[in-house]
C-alpha positions in Angstrom: 131.8 118.5 82.0 130.7 117.3 85.6 129.7 114.1 83.7 132.6 113.0 81.9 134.8 114.2 85.2 131.9 111.8 87.1 133.0 109.2 83.8 136.3 109.8 83.7 136.4 108.7 87.7 133.5 105.4 87.5 136.2 104.5 84.6 139.3 105.0 86.8 137.7 103.2 89.9 137.1 100.3 88.0 141.0 100.1 86.4 141.9 99.9 90.0 139.5 97.0 91.1 139.9 95.1 87.7 144.3 95.6 88.8 143.0 94.4 92.6 141.5 91.8 92.1 144.0 90.6 88.7 147.0 90.6 91.1 144.1 88.9 93.7 144.7 86.0 91.2 148.0 86.0 90.7 147.9 85.1 94.5 145.3 83.1 95.3 145.7 80.7 93.1 149.0 79.6 93.4 147.9 80.5 97.0 145.1 77.7 97.0 147.2 75.5 94.7 149.6 75.5 97.6 148.0 75.0 100.4 144.7 72.5 99.3 146.2 70.4 95.7 144.0 67.3 96.1 141.3 69.5 95.5 142.8 71.9 93.0 143.0 67.9 90.7 140.1 67.0 91.7 138.4 70.2 90.5 140.1 69.7 86.9 139.8 66.3 86.8 137.6 66.6 83.0 140.8 67.6 82.1 142.9 64.9 82.9 143.6 61.4 81.2 141.1 60.3 83.4 138.0 59.0 81.5 134.5 60.0 82.3 132.4 56.3 82.2 129.8 57.4 84.0 127.9 60.7 85.5 130.3 61.9 87.5 132.7 58.1 87.1 136.2 59.0 86.9 138.5 55.9 85.7 142.3 55.5 86.0 143.8 55.1 81.9 145.2 51.8 84.4 142.1 50.2 85.4 140.8 48.1 82.5 137.1 47.3 80.6 137.1 44.0 82.8 138.0 46.6 86.6 136.0 49.5 85.4 132.6 47.0 85.3 133.4 45.9 88.7 133.9 49.5 89.8 130.6 50.5 89.0 128.5 47.4 89.7 130.4 47.8 93.4 129.6 52.3 94.1 125.3 51.5 92.7 125.6 48.4 96.1 127.3 51.7 97.8 124.8 54.2 96.4 121.7 52.0 97.4 123.3 51.4 101.5 123.6 55.2 101.4 119.8 55.9 99.9 119.0 53.3 102.7 120.3 55.0 105.4 119.8 58.3 104.9 116.3 57.6 103.6 116.9 59.2 100.6 121.1 60.2 98.9 121.1 63.3 98.2 124.8 64.3 97.4 126.4 63.6 94.0 130.1 63.5 93.9 132.5 63.0 91.4 133.9 60.1 91.8 137.5 59.2 91.5 138.4 55.6 90.0 142.7 55.3 91.0 144.9 52.6 89.1 148.0 53.0 91.4 149.5 54.7 94.9 150.2 57.2 92.5 147.1 58.5 91.5 145.4 58.0 94.7 148.3 59.9 96.7 147.7 62.1 94.1 144.2 63.1 94.6 143.6 62.6 97.9 147.2 63.9 99.1 147.5 60.1 101.1 148.9 56.6 101.2 147.2 54.6 103.6 143.7 53.8 103.0 141.1 52.9 100.6 139.2 56.0 100.0 139.1 58.9 101.3 136.1 62.5 100.9 136.5 65.7 99.9 134.5 68.8 100.3 134.5 72.6 99.3 133.0 75.6 100.5 131.5 76.8 97.5 129.9 73.1 97.9 131.3 70.9 95.4 131.6 67.0 97.2 134.4 64.1 95.6 135.0 60.8 96.3 138.5 59.4 95.6 138.7 55.5 95.9 141.8 53.7 95.5 141.5 50.2 93.2 142.9 48.5 96.3 141.1 46.8 98.9 137.9 48.5 97.5 134.9 47.1 98.4 131.2 48.7 99.5 131.9 48.7 102.9 135.0 51.3 102.0 132.2 53.8 99.4 129.7 54.1 101.6 132.1 55.5 104.7 133.0 57.8 102.5 130.0 58.8 101.1 128.2 59.5 104.5 130.2 61.8 105.2 129.6 63.5 101.9 125.7 63.4 102.8 126.2 65.3 105.7 128.5 68.3 104.0 125.4 68.4 101.8 122.6 68.8 103.6 124.7 70.9 106.4 127.2 72.3 103.9 131.4 73.3 104.6 130.9 75.4 107.3 128.4 73.5 109.6 130.4 70.3 108.7 133.9 71.8 109.6 132.7 73.4 112.1 130.3 72.1 114.3 130.3 68.4 113.9 132.9 66.4 115.9 134.6 64.0 114.0 134.3 61.2 116.3 130.1 61.8 115.6 130.8 62.4 112.0 133.0 59.0 111.6 130.5 57.0 113.4 128.0 58.3 111.0 130.0 56.4 109.2 131.1 53.5 110.4 126.3 52.0 110.3 127.2 51.7 106.9 130.3 50.3 106.8 131.2 46.5 107.6 134.2 46.0 108.0 134.2 46.2 111.7 131.2 45.5 112.9 128.1 44.0 110.2 124.7 43.5 112.6 122.1 45.1 111.0 120.0 45.5 113.9 120.8 48.8 116.0 120.9 47.4 119.4 123.2 44.3 118.2 125.1 46.8 116.1 125.3 48.6 120.0 126.9 45.2 121.8 129.6 44.4 119.6 130.8 48.1 118.6 130.5 47.8 122.7 133.3 44.3 122.8 135.6 46.6 119.9 136.3 49.2 122.0 136.8 46.6 125.3 139.3 44.7 123.5 140.9 48.0 122.1 141.0 49.6 125.7 142.4 46.9 127.7 138.5 46.3 129.2 138.2 49.9 129.8 141.1 50.6 131.0 142.8 53.3 128.4 140.5 55.7 126.8 139.3 58.0 124.5 136.6 61.0 126.1 134.8 62.3 122.5 135.9 65.8 123.5 139.7 64.3 122.6 138.6 63.1 119.0 136.0 65.7 118.3 138.6 67.5 115.7 140.4 66.4 112.9 143.5 66.5 114.0 143.0 64.6 117.5 141.0 61.8 115.7 143.7 61.0 113.9 146.9 61.8 115.3 149.0 59.5 117.5 149.6 55.3 115.8 147.2 53.0 114.0 145.8 51.3 117.4 144.8 54.7 118.9 143.2 56.1 115.5 141.6 51.8 115.8 140.0 52.8 119.1 139.4 56.7 117.8 136.7 54.4 115.4 135.3 52.4 117.7 135.0 55.1 120.5 133.0 56.5 117.5 131.4 53.0 116.3 130.2 53.1 120.3 128.4 56.2 121.1 127.0 57.0 117.8 125.7 53.1 117.7 124.0 53.9 121.4 122.4 56.8 120.2 121.1 55.4 117.0 119.7 52.7 119.1 117.5 54.7 121.1 116.3 57.3 117.7 117.1 55.4 114.5 117.5 57.6 111.6 114.9 59.8 111.7 116.5 61.2 115.5 119.7 61.5 112.2 117.5 63.5 109.5 116.6 65.7 113.1 119.5 66.5 114.1 121.0 67.3 111.5 117.9 69.5 110.2 117.6 71.7 113.9 121.3 72.4 113.0 120.3 73.8 109.9 118.6 75.9 111.6 120.5 77.2 113.9 120.8 75.0 117.3 123.9 73.4 118.3 125.4 70.2 118.3 125.1 69.6 121.8 121.6 70.6 122.1 120.1 69.5 120.1 122.0 65.5 119.7 120.8 65.8 124.4 117.4 66.4 123.6 116.5 63.9 120.5 118.3 61.9 122.4 115.8 62.4 125.8 113.2 62.6 123.9 113.7 59.3 122.6 114.6 57.2 125.6 111.6 58.9 127.7 109.4 57.0 124.7 111.4 54.4 124.8 110.8 50.4 125.7 114.5 49.6 125.3 117.2 49.0 128.0 120.5 49.0 126.9 123.6 48.2 129.1 125.2 51.3 130.1 127.1 53.3 127.3 130.9 53.2 129.1 131.7 56.2 128.0 128.7 58.3 129.5 129.7 60.0 132.9 127.4 59.6 135.7 124.9 62.1 134.6 123.1 60.1 131.7 122.6 63.6 129.5 126.4 64.5 129.8 128.3 64.3 126.9 131.3 66.0 125.5 131.1 67.5 122.7 
């Protein structure tokens, strides 16, 4: 009899837990869809009218065969650029090729730009591309964001990586603004762009003001462009000293528990002590060149 009571109690608890989970799902799923509809749509892309044309590549029915072949070719070119910069491409996002502005807005929740990238806490990643204005620069830019996400995970990427660093790193693969392949030349060209955008350094953006996604993309188009040029100048300066190995070391140390600031500064300090190059001063740095705002 005691065994029977225990069994009945266990069944009762299981039933209660089941009801709790069911009620939770009833509220969580609609809430999730309401808050992040673009992520939901990306996750169910296999059940849409988009056609899977290659592994992890989905094309809008509005894109004809010629457009699809061209897009696959451009994606491969961008992937090769990512593979080279990151010393081996690790991320395998689902790539969604949109044929209309309505489709792009549905999957990206934006009407601006030619591409965006999304990630989930459980490890899925997506690159959404607009057929209008699509090129290797746009794709490699978005795939760079996904590489950081893959290497660090959603939590560390969203809570510990400053947006200026995320965007600045992506700009190193994106040749729309600066195309110089030489690391020193790239820094000098970003400095010129920064000087132009700031009116000779009169109206600057501090890195600490563009550390968050909200801070980075707030303001008008001119302000956002300044945020990009500020990021490009800072990251190109850092990479000119530390190189791509320094970038990989930074992410590795962060994965092992080090803070972004701690590793970013220490890696640069060590590289500068070994380096023979002399760069013009970074206008974003204060008198103490080893101090940088997150």
